[in-house]
MDAnalysis code that builds the backbone (N, CA, C; Angstrom):
import MDAnalysis as mda
import numpy as np

u = mda.Universe.empty(705, n_residues=235, atom_resindex=np.repeat(np.arange(235), 3), trajectory=True)
u.add_TopologyAttr("name", ["N", "CA", "C"] * 235)
u.add_TopologyAttr("resid", np.arange(1, 236))
u.add_TopologyAttr("resname", ["MET", "ASP", "SER", "SER", "ARG", "ARG", "PHE", "PHE", "LEU", "SER", "ARG", "SER", "THR", "ALA", "LEU", "LEU", "ALA", "ALA", "PHE", "PRO", "ALA", "MET", "SER", "SER", "MET", "SER", "HIS", "ILE", "ILE", "LEU", "LEU", "GLY", "ASP", "SER", "ILE", "PHE", "ASP", "ASN", "ALA", "SER", "TYR", "THR", "SER", "GLY", "LYS", "PRO", "ASP", "VAL", "ILE", "ALA", "GLN", "VAL", "ARG", "SER", "LYS", "MET", "PRO", "ALA", "GLY", "TRP", "LYS", "ALA", "SER", "LEU", "LEU", "ALA", "VAL", "ASP", "GLY", "ALA", "THR", "THR", "GLU", "SER", "ILE", "ARG", "ALA", "GLN", "LEU", "ALA", "ARG", "LEU", "PRO", "ALA", "ASP", "ALA", "THR", "GLN", "LEU", "VAL", "LEU", "SER", "VAL", "GLY", "GLY", "ASN", "ASN", "ALA", "LEU", "MET", "ARG", "GLN", "ASP", "LEU", "LEU", "ASP", "LYS", "PRO", "VAL", "ARG", "SER", "THR", "ALA", "ASP", "ALA", "PHE", "THR", "MET", "LEU", "ALA", "LEU", "ALA", "ILE", "GLN", "GLU", "PHE", "GLU", "THR", "ALA", "TYR", "ARG", "LYS", "ALA", "VAL", "ARG", "ALA", "CYS", "LEU", "ASP", "THR", "ARG", "LEU", "PRO", "LEU", "ILE", "VAL", "CYS", "THR", "ILE", "TYR", "ASN", "GLY", "ASN", "PHE", "PRO", "ASP", "VAL", "ARG", "TYR", "ARG", "GLN", "ARG", "VAL", "SER", "VAL", "ALA", "LEU", "ALA", "ALA", "PHE", "ASN", "ASP", "ALA", "ILE", "ILE", "ARG", "VAL", "GLY", "ILE", "GLU", "HIS", "GLN", "LEU", "THR", "VAL", "ILE", "ASP", "LEU", "ARG", "ALA", "VAL", "CYS", "SER", "LYS", "PRO", "GLU", "ASP", "TYR", "ALA", "ASN", "ALA", "ILE", "GLU", "PRO", "SER", "SER", "VAL", "GLY", "GLY", "GLU", "LYS", "ILE", "ALA", "LYS", "ALA", "ILE", "LEU", "GLN", "ALA", "ALA", "ILE", "GLU", "PHE", "SER", "GLY", "ALA", "ARG", "ARG", "GLY", "ALA", "HIS", "ILE", "VAL", "SER", "SER"])
u.atoms.positions = np.array([
    [32.478, -19.962, 14.784],
    [31.158, -19.707, 14.189],
    [31.268, -19.814, 12.674],
    [30.394, -20.627, 12.031],
    [30.495, -20.793, 10.589],
    [29.951, -19.562, 9.873],
    [30.265, -19.484, 8.562],
    [29.940, -18.280, 7.792],
    [28.444, -18.069, 7.663],
    [27.655, -19.166, 7.522],
    [26.214, -19.013, 7.370],
    [25.583, -18.454, 8.644],
    [26.088, -18.881, 9.811],
    [25.562, -18.340, 11.069],
    [25.952, -16.874, 11.216],
    [27.196, -16.520, 10.865],
    [27.608, -15.117, 10.940],
    [26.734, -14.246, 10.052],
    [26.454, -14.743, 8.834],
    [25.615, -13.973, 7.912],
    [24.220, -13.811, 8.471],
    [23.648, -14.914, 9.001],
    [22.274, -14.835, 9.502],
    [22.186, -13.876, 10.677],
    [23.154, -13.930, 11.614],
    [23.107, -13.052, 12.773],
    [23.329, -11.598, 12.380],
    [24.215, -11.348, 11.414],
    [24.428, -9.971, 10.974],
    [23.180, -9.426, 10.302],
    [22.504, -10.273, 9.523],
    [21.269, -9.848, 8.878],
    [20.180, -9.598, 9.919],
    [20.120, -10.454, 10.937],
    [19.137, -10.289, 11.995],
    [19.348, -8.977, 12.731],
    [20.613, -8.639, 13.008],
    [20.926, -7.398, 13.706],
    [20.475, -6.199, 12.891],
    [20.714, -6.244, 11.587],
    [20.308, -5.141, 10.715],
    [18.794, -4.999, 10.686],
    [18.097, -6.118, 10.634],
    [16.638, -6.073, 10.603],
    [16.067, -5.547, 11.909],
    [16.673, -5.952, 13.014],
    [16.195, -5.469, 14.307],
    [16.408, -3.974, 14.443],
    [17.505, -3.471, 13.890],
    [17.751, -2.035, 13.923],
    [16.703, -1.292, 13.103],
    [16.258, -1.934, 12.009],
    [15.253, -1.302, 11.153],
    [13.877, -1.316, 11.808],
    [13.617, -2.316, 12.665],
    [12.328, -2.453, 13.321],
    [12.535, -2.430, 14.829],
    [12.660, -1.266, 15.440],
    [12.958, -1.169, 16.863],
    [11.965, -1.896, 17.751],
    [10.685, -1.993, 17.324],
    [9.682, -2.658, 18.158],
    [10.021, -4.111, 18.391],
    [10.816, -4.702, 17.498],
    [11.170, -6.106, 17.634],
    [12.482, -6.305, 18.375],
    [13.179, -5.203, 18.749],
    [14.514, -5.327, 19.313],
    [14.490, -5.718, 20.785],
    [13.354, -5.522, 21.487],
    [13.256, -5.977, 22.858],
    [13.150, -7.497, 22.876],
    [13.264, -8.082, 24.049],
    [13.286, -9.532, 24.130],
    [11.988, -10.143, 23.616],
    [12.108, -11.110, 22.744],
    [10.965, -11.838, 22.221],
    [11.023, -13.279, 22.703],
    [9.854, -13.878, 22.874],
    [9.758, -15.276, 23.284],
    [8.856, -15.982, 22.278],
    [9.485, -16.736, 21.379],
    [8.787, -17.429, 20.305],
    [8.314, -18.796, 20.799],
    [7.066, -19.115, 20.532],
    [6.475, -20.386, 20.954],
    [6.168, -21.229, 19.718],
    [6.708, -22.437, 19.671],
    [6.465, -23.353, 18.559],
    [5.335, -24.312, 18.922],
    [4.270, -24.268, 18.141],
    [3.085, -25.089, 18.358],
    [2.896, -26.052, 17.189],
    [2.289, -27.204, 17.457],
    [1.951, -28.107, 16.362],
    [2.447, -29.518, 16.574],
    [3.097, -30.063, 15.547],
    [3.430, -31.483, 15.534],
    [4.937, -31.708, 15.362],
    [5.305, -32.834, 14.746],
    [6.719, -33.216, 14.649],
    [7.516, -32.386, 13.661],
    [6.887, -31.507, 12.918],
    [7.662, -30.570, 12.099],
    [8.576, -29.768, 13.010],
    [8.088, -29.421, 14.200],
    [8.900, -28.713, 15.196],
    [9.455, -29.663, 16.253],
    [8.690, -30.673, 16.643],
    [9.120, -31.627, 17.664],
    [9.786, -32.829, 16.991],
    [10.949, -32.574, 16.383],
    [11.587, -33.592, 15.541],
    [12.830, -34.220, 16.147],
    [13.042, -34.074, 17.448],
    [14.263, -34.610, 18.067],
    [14.404, -36.119, 17.875],
    [13.287, -36.829, 17.790],
    [13.332, -38.289, 17.643],
    [13.847, -38.727, 16.280],
    [13.984, -37.788, 15.346],
    [14.317, -38.146, 13.964],
    [15.647, -37.573, 13.481],
    [16.416, -36.968, 14.381],
    [17.644, -36.284, 13.943],
    [18.920, -37.053, 14.271],
    [18.781, -38.248, 14.815],
    [19.944, -39.099, 15.148],
    [20.956, -38.363, 16.028],
    [20.447, -37.637, 16.995],
    [21.314, -36.933, 17.932],
    [21.787, -35.570, 17.471],
    [21.492, -35.211, 16.245],
    [21.883, -33.896, 15.742],
    [20.845, -32.856, 16.186],
    [21.156, -31.570, 16.047],
    [20.237, -30.535, 16.549],
    [18.842, -30.618, 15.924],
    [17.822, -30.475, 16.764],
    [16.452, -30.452, 16.285],
    [16.029, -29.008, 16.015],
    [14.780, -28.810, 15.629],
    [14.333, -27.476, 15.229],
    [14.465, -26.467, 16.365],
    [14.006, -26.814, 17.569],
    [14.043, -25.842, 18.664],
    [15.482, -25.472, 19.016],
    [16.391, -26.446, 18.987],
    [17.793, -26.145, 19.275],
    [18.375, -25.204, 18.223],
    [17.981, -25.402, 16.972],
    [18.527, -24.567, 15.904],
    [17.911, -23.171, 15.915],
    [16.641, -23.073, 16.293],
    [16.048, -21.735, 16.470],
    [16.806, -20.987, 17.563],
    [17.030, -21.645, 18.689],
    [17.720, -20.995, 19.813],
    [19.139, -20.597, 19.459],
    [19.820, -21.412, 18.653],
    [21.214, -21.117, 18.316],
    [21.352, -19.953, 17.344],
    [20.284, -19.647, 16.605],
    [20.357, -18.623, 15.566],
    [19.660, -17.310, 15.959],
    [18.895, -17.310, 17.047],
    [18.117, -16.116, 17.365],
    [18.987, -15.016, 17.970],
    [18.549, -13.784, 17.839],
    [19.305, -12.661, 18.399],
    [19.464, -12.771, 19.908],
    [20.477, -12.125, 20.447],
    [20.730, -12.138, 21.888],
    [19.518, -11.597, 22.630],
    [19.177, -12.267, 23.723],
    [18.064, -11.820, 24.545],
    [16.735, -12.453, 24.190],
    [16.675, -13.123, 23.047],
    [15.433, -13.789, 22.637],
    [15.347, -15.178, 23.266],
    [14.138, -15.685, 23.371],
    [13.874, -17.028, 23.892],
    [12.975, -17.786, 22.927],
    [13.007, -19.111, 23.017],
    [12.099, -19.954, 22.233],
    [11.697, -21.150, 23.082],
    [10.424, -21.512, 23.017],
    [9.918, -22.669, 23.753],
    [9.179, -23.607, 22.803],
    [9.320, -24.896, 23.059],
    [8.671, -25.917, 22.243],
    [7.446, -26.458, 22.976],
    [6.270, -26.175, 22.445],
    [5.042, -26.772, 22.952],
    [4.475, -27.799, 21.980],
    [5.005, -27.811, 20.733],
    [4.581, -28.782, 19.730],
    [4.885, -30.200, 20.216],
    [4.038, -31.145, 19.802],
    [4.192, -32.545, 20.215],
    [4.053, -33.440, 18.987],
    [5.000, -34.332, 18.828],
    [4.959, -35.306, 17.731],
    [3.610, -36.030, 17.734],
    [2.955, -36.073, 16.574],
    [1.681, -36.771, 16.452],
    [0.461, -35.887, 16.632],
    [0.676, -34.628, 16.966],
    [-0.451, -33.733, 17.227],
    [-1.245, -33.441, 15.956],
    [-2.529, -33.150, 16.138],
    [-3.408, -32.713, 15.059],
    [-3.974, -31.342, 15.422],
    [-4.841, -30.834, 14.572],
    [-5.460, -29.540, 14.855],
    [-6.190, -29.553, 16.196],
    [-6.745, -30.700, 16.575],
    [-7.498, -30.800, 17.821],
    [-6.603, -30.704, 19.053],
    [-5.281, -30.794, 18.866],
    [-4.337, -30.778, 19.992],
    [-3.904, -29.373, 20.394],
    [-4.222, -28.377, 19.592],
    [-3.616, -27.057, 19.783],
    [-4.101, -26.361, 21.057],
    [-5.371, -26.481, 21.382],
    [-5.850, -25.831, 22.608],
    [-5.114, -26.361, 23.834],
    [-4.850, -27.654, 23.885],
    [-4.121, -28.229, 25.018],
    [-2.694, -27.697, 25.064],
    [-2.073, -27.517, 23.907],
    [-0.726, -26.940, 23.885],
    [-0.743, -25.498, 24.378],
    [-1.750, -24.744, 23.966],
    [-1.857, -23.344, 24.387],
    [-2.107, -23.214, 25.894],
    [-2.653, -24.245, 26.500],
    [-2.875, -24.213, 27.945],
    [-1.557, -24.153, 28.707],
    [-0.452, -24.514, 28.041],
    [0.872, -24.489, 28.665],
    [1.668, -23.248, 28.249],
    [0.987, -22.262, 27.669],
    [1.652, -21.075, 27.146],
    [2.347, -20.297, 28.259],
    [3.644, -20.013, 28.121],
    [4.341, -19.212, 29.141],
    [3.775, -17.801, 29.228],
    [3.829, -17.232, 30.398],
    [3.267, -15.904, 30.613],
    [3.986, -14.833, 29.814],
    [5.274, -15.058, 29.511],
    [6.050, -14.040, 28.794],
    [6.119, -14.286, 27.286],
    [5.271, -15.170, 26.765],
    [5.256, -15.444, 25.317],
    [4.923, -14.166, 24.551],
    [5.602, -13.978, 23.413],
    [5.359, -12.789, 22.594],
    [4.933, -13.128, 21.175],
    [5.144, -14.373, 20.736],
    [4.839, -14.706, 19.348],
    [4.616, -16.208, 19.209],
    [3.621, -16.588, 18.393],
    [3.297, -17.987, 18.164],
    [3.628, -18.384, 16.738],
    [4.155, -19.599, 16.586],
    [4.387, -20.184, 15.263],
    [3.696, -21.539, 15.247],
    [2.779, -21.725, 14.303],
    [1.946, -22.935, 14.251],
    [2.231, -23.745, 13.000],
    [2.587, -25.010, 13.198],
    [2.730, -25.943, 12.079],
    [1.935, -27.193, 12.404],
    [0.743, -27.290, 11.824],
    [-0.132, -28.412, 12.121],
    [-0.969, -28.715, 10.882],
    [-1.418, -29.951, 10.777],
    [-2.247, -30.356, 9.649],
    [-1.727, -31.584, 8.936],
    [-0.423, -31.844, 9.047],
    [0.138, -33.008, 8.378],
    [-0.467, -34.311, 8.860],
    [-0.691, -34.407, 10.170],
    [-1.290, -35.637, 10.701],
    [-2.766, -35.734, 10.358],
    [-3.438, -34.583, 10.244],
    [-4.817, -34.605, 9.745],
    [-4.855, -35.189, 8.344],
    [-3.893, -34.747, 7.507],
    [-3.828, -35.246, 6.132],
    [-3.494, -36.739, 6.108],
    [-2.570, -37.166, 6.975],
    [-2.211, -38.586, 7.025],
    [-3.414, -39.459, 7.374],
    [-4.300, -38.927, 8.188],
    [-5.496, -39.679, 8.566],
    [-6.449, -39.878, 7.388],
    [-6.225, -39.126, 6.306],
    [-7.054, -39.284, 5.106],
    [-6.256, -39.800, 3.916],
    [-5.129, -40.458, 4.174],
    [-4.313, -40.955, 3.072],
    [-5.008, -42.070, 2.302],
    [-6.105, -42.617, 2.849],
    [-6.876, -43.623, 2.118],
    [-7.405, -43.076, 0.800],
    [-7.590, -41.753, 0.740],
    [-8.109, -41.137, -0.483],
    [-7.162, -41.314, -1.667],
    [-5.864, -41.505, -1.386],
    [-4.876, -41.573, -2.459],
    [-4.965, -42.867, -3.260],
    [-5.514, -43.916, -2.662],
    [-5.567, -45.215, -3.339],
    [-6.976, -45.784, -3.426],
    [-7.956, -45.005, -3.046],
    [-9.330, -45.502, -3.012],
    [-9.912, -45.588, -4.417],
    [-10.455, -46.736, -4.824],
    [-11.053, -46.857, -6.158],
    [-12.283, -45.957, -6.292],
    [-12.414, -45.297, -7.424],
    [-13.583, -44.458, -7.695],
    [-14.080, -44.744, -9.104],
    [-15.329, -44.378, -9.378],
    [-15.911, -44.607, -10.698],
    [-15.546, -43.516, -11.689],
    [-15.210, -42.328, -11.163],
    [-14.912, -41.210, -12.055],
    [-14.027, -40.202, -11.342],
    [-13.412, -39.303, -12.111],
    [-12.627, -38.226, -11.506],
    [-13.535, -37.313, -10.700],
    [-14.801, -37.197, -11.091],
    [-15.748, -36.391, -10.327],
    [-15.892, -36.934, -8.910],
    [-15.970, -38.266, -8.793],
    [-16.052, -38.875, -7.468],
    [-14.789, -38.595, -6.656],
    [-13.638, -38.667, -7.312],
    [-12.372, -38.414, -6.627],
    [-12.316, -36.981, -6.097],
    [-12.706, -36.012, -6.938],
    [-12.688, -34.619, -6.518],
    [-13.689, -34.372, -5.387],
    [-14.828, -35.024, -5.453],
    [-15.838, -34.846, -4.414],
    [-15.323, -35.362, -3.069],
    [-14.682, -36.532, -3.066],
    [-14.128, -37.071, -1.827],
    [-13.064, -36.152, -1.251],
    [-12.202, -35.630, -2.130],
    [-11.157, -34.725, -1.667],
    [-11.768, -33.437, -1.117],
    [-12.760, -32.909, -1.805],
    [-13.406, -31.668, -1.366],
    [-14.018, -31.821, 0.017],
    [-14.649, -32.959, 0.267],
    [-15.260, -33.195, 1.577],
    [-14.190, -33.301, 2.667],
    [-13.068, -33.934, 2.337],
    [-11.972, -34.046, 3.302],
    [-11.393, -32.675, 3.620],
    [-11.253, -31.833, 2.614],
    [-10.708, -30.498, 2.827],
    [-11.674, -29.647, 3.627],
    [-12.947, -29.789, 3.357],
    [-13.951, -29.042, 4.126],
    [-13.856, -29.383, 5.608],
    [-13.715, -30.662, 5.907],
    [-13.575, -31.104, 7.297],
    [-12.297, -30.550, 7.913],
    [-11.190, -30.619, 7.146],
    [-9.916, -30.119, 7.646],
    [-9.971, -28.616, 7.890],
    [-10.529, -27.876, 6.952],
    [-10.566, -26.426, 7.106],
    [-11.337, -26.007, 8.350],
    [-12.414, -26.680, 8.629],
    [-13.191, -26.381, 9.836],
    [-12.329, -26.575, 11.084],
    [-11.599, -27.698, 11.132],
    [-10.736, -27.986, 12.273],
    [-9.561, -27.012, 12.339],
    [-9.001, -26.678, 11.183],
    [-7.853, -25.767, 11.157],
    [-8.257, -24.370, 11.622],
    [-9.420, -23.926, 11.207],
    [-9.897, -22.613, 11.639],
    [-10.049, -22.556, 13.159],
    [-10.504, -23.636, 13.769],
    [-10.631, -23.669, 15.223],
    [-9.257, -23.562, 15.890],
    [-8.260, -24.236, 15.315],
    [-6.912, -24.169, 15.876],
    [-6.342, -22.762, 15.756],
    [-6.530, -22.145, 14.606],
    [-6.046, -20.771, 14.409],
    [-6.782, -19.809, 15.328],
    [-8.093, -19.994, 15.472],
    [-8.859, -19.121, 16.361],
    [-8.353, -19.224, 17.787],
    [-8.024, -20.431, 18.235],
    [-7.483, -20.610, 19.585],
    [-6.183, -19.833, 19.752],
    [-5.352, -19.836, 18.716],
    [-4.100, -19.071, 18.763],
    [-4.378, -17.577, 18.776],
    [-5.274, -17.122, 17.924],
    [-5.574, -15.695, 17.839],
    [-6.224, -15.183, 19.119],
    [-6.929, -16.044, 19.816],
    [-7.568, -15.636, 21.063],
    [-6.555, -15.249, 22.130],
    [-5.298, -15.658, 21.971],
    [-4.245, -15.251, 22.915],
    [-3.824, -13.804, 22.690],
    [-4.216, -13.236, 21.539],
    [-3.861, -11.866, 21.148],
    [-2.361, -11.692, 20.932],
    [-1.687, -12.787, 20.627],
    [-0.268, -12.738, 20.279],
    [-0.123, -12.852, 18.767],
    [0.924, -12.244, 18.193],
    [1.166, -12.397, 16.752],
    [1.321, -13.876, 16.393],
    [0.762, -14.257, 15.247],
    [0.755, -15.664, 14.831],
    [1.352, -15.821, 13.444],
    [2.242, -16.788, 13.301],
    [2.790, -17.228, 12.016],
    [2.302, -18.659, 11.798],
    [1.847, -18.982, 10.598],
    [1.399, -20.340, 10.304],
    [2.262, -20.945, 9.198],
    [2.220, -22.253, 9.089],
    [3.038, -22.979, 8.111],
    [2.163, -23.888, 7.248],
    [2.536, -24.021, 5.989],
    [1.890, -25.008, 5.140],
    [2.426, -26.403, 5.473],
    [1.860, -27.414, 4.843],
    [2.310, -28.796, 4.991],
    [3.256, -29.121, 3.843],
    [4.460, -29.579, 4.151],
    [5.368, -29.902, 3.054],
    [4.981, -31.220, 2.390],
    [5.587, -31.477, 1.217],
    [5.186, -32.632, 0.416],
    [5.823, -33.943, 0.860],
    [6.854, -33.871, 1.690],
    [7.514, -35.084, 2.148],
    [8.496, -35.642, 1.121],
    [8.976, -36.835, 1.420],
    [10.000, -37.456, 0.581],
    [9.659, -38.925, 0.336],
    [8.463, -39.164, -0.198],
    [8.016, -40.529, -0.451],
    [8.812, -41.148, -1.596],
    [9.279, -42.391, -1.436],
    [10.165, -42.992, -2.436],
    [9.492, -43.294, -3.772],
    [8.212, -43.641, -3.745],
    [7.511, -43.972, -4.981],
    [7.073, -42.696, -5.696],
    [7.531, -42.521, -6.924],
    [7.296, -41.275, -7.645],
    [5.807, -41.016, -7.864],
    [5.067, -42.023, -8.280],
    [3.638, -41.833, -8.553],
    [2.866, -41.516, -7.268],
    [3.230, -42.188, -6.194],
    [2.574, -41.890, -4.919],
    [2.906, -40.465, -4.487],
    [4.166, -40.069, -4.667],
    [4.588, -38.703, -4.314],
    [3.805, -37.670, -5.108],
    [3.519, -37.970, -6.370],
    [2.722, -37.046, -7.180],
    [1.306, -36.901, -6.622],
    [0.714, -38.024, -6.239],
    [-0.641, -37.973, -5.688],
    [-0.660, -37.203, -4.367],
    [0.370, -37.419, -3.566],
    [0.462, -36.703, -2.288],
    [0.526, -35.197, -2.506],
    [1.384, -34.758, -3.434],
    [1.558, -33.319, -3.654],
    [0.273, -32.672, -4.169],
    [-0.473, -33.395, -5.012],
    [-1.747, -32.857, -5.517],
    [-2.762, -32.736, -4.384],
    [-2.875, -33.790, -3.571],
    [-3.828, -33.749, -2.463],
    [-3.444, -32.683, -1.439],
    [-2.148, -32.592, -1.121],
    [-1.716, -31.602, -0.137],
    [-1.885, -30.178, -0.640],
    [-1.871, -29.982, -1.952],
    [-2.120, -28.641, -2.487],
    [-3.490, -28.136, -2.036],
    [-4.454, -29.047, -1.959],
    [-5.793, -28.662, -1.511],
    [-5.805, -28.351, -0.018],
    [-5.096, -29.160, 0.786],
    [-4.983, -28.863, 2.213],
    [-4.285, -27.518, 2.414],
    [-3.209, -27.296, 1.667],
    [-2.457, -26.056, 1.815],
    [-3.233, -24.839, 1.328],
    [-4.101, -25.044, 0.358],
    [-4.958, -23.949, -0.076],
    [-5.810, -23.459, 1.091],
    [-6.329, -24.393, 1.873],
    [-7.123, -24.011, 3.041],
    [-6.277, -23.235, 4.040],
    [-5.051, -23.707, 4.295],
    [-4.162, -23.022, 5.243],
    [-3.848, -21.611, 4.769],
    [-3.503, -21.476, 3.502],
    [-3.134, -20.165, 2.978],
    [-4.330, -19.220, 2.977],
    [-5.515, -19.721, 2.611],
    [-6.699, -18.861, 2.614],
    [-7.022, -18.359, 4.019],
    [-6.884, -19.240, 5.022],
    [-7.105, -18.813, 6.403],
    [-6.055, -17.772, 6.795],
    [-4.807, -17.993, 6.379],
    [-3.753, -17.028, 6.664],
    [-4.037, -15.670, 6.056],
    [-4.472, -15.654, 4.800],
    [-4.803, -14.394, 4.130],
    [-5.968, -13.702, 4.836],
    [-6.972, -14.486, 5.180],
    [-8.163, -13.932, 5.838],
    [-7.798, -13.192, 7.123],
    [-6.822, -13.752, 7.860],
    [-6.432, -13.157, 9.145],
    [-5.166, -12.306, 9.033],
    [-4.716, -12.046, 7.794],
    [-3.555, -11.174, 7.572],
    [-2.306, -11.713, 8.273],
    [-2.056, -13.013, 8.119],
    [-0.949, -13.663, 8.803],
    [0.245, -13.860, 7.872],
    [1.413, -14.011, 8.469],
    [2.582, -14.484, 7.743],
    [2.496, -16.008, 7.621],
    [2.737, -16.521, 6.423],
    [2.670, -17.960, 6.153],
    [4.044, -18.441, 5.691],
    [4.595, -19.417, 6.381],
    [5.839, -20.062, 5.949],
    [5.453, -21.239, 5.059],
    [5.875, -21.204, 3.801],
    [5.550, -22.298, 2.882],
    [6.634, -23.374, 2.993],
    [6.371, -24.381, 3.797],
    [7.360, -25.433, 4.047],
    [7.641, -26.282, 2.818],
    [6.769, -26.231, 1.810],
    [7.052, -26.954, 0.563],
    [8.284, -26.388, -0.111],
    [8.468, -25.085, -0.007],
    [9.646, -24.439, -0.601],
    [10.851, -24.530, 0.322],
    [10.617, -24.530, 1.633],
    [11.718, -24.577, 2.603],
    [12.392, -25.949, 2.586],
    [11.594, -27.013, 2.617],
    [12.122, -28.390, 2.626],
    [11.807, -29.041, 1.288],
    [12.690, -28.847, 0.337],
    [12.433, -29.288, -1.035],
    [13.419, -30.337, -1.541],
    [14.376, -30.753, -0.683],
    [15.397, -31.703, -1.112],
    [15.341, -32.970, -0.251],
    [15.780, -34.108, -0.806],
    [15.728, -35.368, -0.039],
    [16.450, -35.282, 1.306],
    [17.559, -34.569, 1.375],
    [18.315, -34.480, 2.633],
    [17.596, -33.682, 3.717],
    [16.519, -33.010, 3.341],
    [15.736, -32.271, 4.333],
    [14.865, -33.198, 5.179],
    [14.829, -34.483, 4.812],
    [13.935, -35.431, 5.474],
    [14.709, -36.580, 6.110],
    [14.259, -36.981, 7.303],
    [14.835, -38.146, 7.977],
    [14.201, -39.434, 7.473],
    [12.957, -39.316, 7.004],
    [12.224, -40.431, 6.402],
    [11.208, -39.819, 5.440],
    [10.134, -40.494, 5.168],
    [9.188, -39.967, 4.180],
    [8.504, -38.683, 4.631],
    [8.336, -38.507, 5.958],
    [7.502, -37.389, 6.418],
    [8.106, -36.538, 7.532],
    [9.238, -36.920, 8.094],
    [9.785, -36.162, 9.223],
    [11.015, -35.347, 8.801],
    [11.171, -34.151, 9.343],
    [12.325, -33.332, 8.975],
    [13.616, -33.816, 9.633],
    [14.675, -33.860, 8.862],
    [15.994, -34.180, 9.385],
    [16.578, -32.946, 10.066],
    [17.782, -33.082, 10.590],
    [18.457, -31.920, 11.167],
    [18.748, -30.884, 10.096],
    [19.058, -31.353, 8.887],
    [19.302, -30.426, 7.764],
    [18.028, -29.645, 7.449],
    [16.924, -30.352, 7.320],
    [15.649, -29.676, 7.085],
    [15.253, -28.797, 8.251],
    [15.533, -29.270, 9.466],
    [15.222, -28.498, 10.654],
    [15.939, -27.166, 10.691],
    [17.175, -27.153, 10.216],
    [17.917, -25.886, 10.171],
    [17.240, -24.893, 9.229],
    [16.766, -25.404, 8.079],
    [16.068, -24.536, 7.135],
    [14.768, -24.008, 7.736],
    [14.062, -24.875, 8.453],
    [12.819, -24.466, 9.104],
    [13.109, -23.397, 10.153],
    [14.176, -23.602, 10.935],
    [14.552, -22.625, 11.966],
    [14.844, -21.263, 11.353],
    [15.583, -21.249, 10.252],
    [15.904, -19.985, 9.586],
    [14.644, -19.297, 9.080],
    [13.703, -20.089, 8.534],
    [12.459, -19.507, 8.026],
    [11.628, -18.921, 9.168],
    [11.609, -19.610, 10.309],
    [10.879, -19.107, 11.473],
    [11.432, -17.759, 11.900],
    [12.745, -17.669, 12.012],
    [13.350, -16.426, 12.475],
    [13.230, -15.326, 11.437],
    [13.338, -15.683, 10.159],
    [13.126, -14.683, 9.123],
    [11.725, -14.098, 9.232],
    [10.739, -14.976, 9.402],
    [9.352, -14.513, 9.516],
    [9.173, -13.660, 10.766],
    [9.752, -14.109, 11.884],
    [9.592, -13.392, 13.143],
    [10.229, -12.013, 13.084],
    [11.394, -11.917, 12.477],
    [12.142, -10.663, 12.469],
    [11.643, -9.711, 11.384],
    [11.437, -10.237, 10.184],
    [11.127, -9.356, 9.064],
    [9.680, -8.892, 9.036],
    [8.761, -9.777, 9.445],
    [7.361, -9.478, 9.190],
    [6.555, -9.131, 10.438],
    [6.656, -9.925, 11.478],
    [5.766, -9.729, 12.614],
    [6.008, -8.379, 13.270],
    [4.949, -7.599, 13.380],
    [5.038, -6.286, 13.986],
    [5.638, -5.227, 13.098],
    [6.085, -5.606, 11.908],
    [6.757, -4.644, 11.043],
    [5.950, -4.307, 9.806],
    [5.142, -5.239, 9.337],
    [4.342, -5.025, 8.145],
    [2.899, -5.421, 8.406],
    [2.029, -4.955, 7.567],
    [0.626, -5.317, 7.678],
    [0.220, -6.113, 6.441],
    [-0.692, -7.049, 6.608],
    [-1.138, -7.840, 5.483],
    [-0.464, -9.197, 5.469],
    [-1.056, -10.125, 4.741],
    [-0.526, -11.481, 4.645],
    [0.779, -11.492, 3.866],
    [1.712, -12.370, 4.286],
    [2.992, -12.526, 3.608],
    [3.351, -14.001, 3.526],
    [4.092, -14.358, 2.503],
    [4.585, -15.722, 2.335],
    [6.102, -15.715, 2.520],
    [6.595, -16.606, 3.381],
    [8.034, -16.816, 3.554],
    [8.350, -18.161, 2.935],
    [9.335, -18.207, 2.055],
    [9.611, -19.445, 1.324],
    [11.048, -19.918, 1.459],
    [11.827, -19.317, 2.333],
    [13.218, -19.771, 2.517],
    [13.729, -19.339, 3.880],
])
C-alpha cells in the first residue's frame, strides 16, 4: 500500500470516528457524465469508480450510474436505476450542456453587450435544466453532493481563456443552486488543474480521476450528515 493511500485511509478512519452517523455502511452513487464514466479515456488504468472503491472505508460501496455523453436531461433516467440501498448521491453534469453551446465562443457579435446577452440567455437555459436535474436527485431524499464543470485542457491558450470565462457563468449557476439547497459542492476546477489530469481536452485521465475520487470521499466523509449549510470542496 503506497503512502498516499495509507494517509487517506487513516484520515478517513479518524473522520468516521468523529462522525459516528457516517460509520455504518454507505453506498455512494455517481451520477452524470464522463467526469465519472471515464474508463474509455484512461488507457486501461483505473477509472474514477475503481479509484473511489479502492480508497473508501471498509464496508462502503460505490456504484456508477453516470454515462459518458449525458446531459442534465439524462439524470432522471439514471436515477431510475438507483439501487435500493443507496445512501448518498454525487452529481457531475453540465459539461456536455456547455459543449452544446460552444458556438458562443467564436460567434461574431457587434458589441460586447451582444456577447454578454447571448451568454446570459445560454446560462438561463442551462440553469433551468440544471435545477430540474438537482430536483430529481433531491426527490430521492438522499444526501446530494454536486460538482462544478472544470476548465479542461484545451491546447490553444486564447480559446482556453474564452472557455474558462464562459464556464465561470455556468459554474455560477451550479454553485448558486448548491447554496440554495445547502449542498456540498466539489469545485472540479481546483481539483483538476494540471495538464496531466486530462486524457484529452475535456476528459479526465486516471491521474485526474484519482483526484476526483479523493474529493468525492472527502466530501462524503467530512461534510454529508456532519455539517449543515453549503460547503465547497476544492481538493
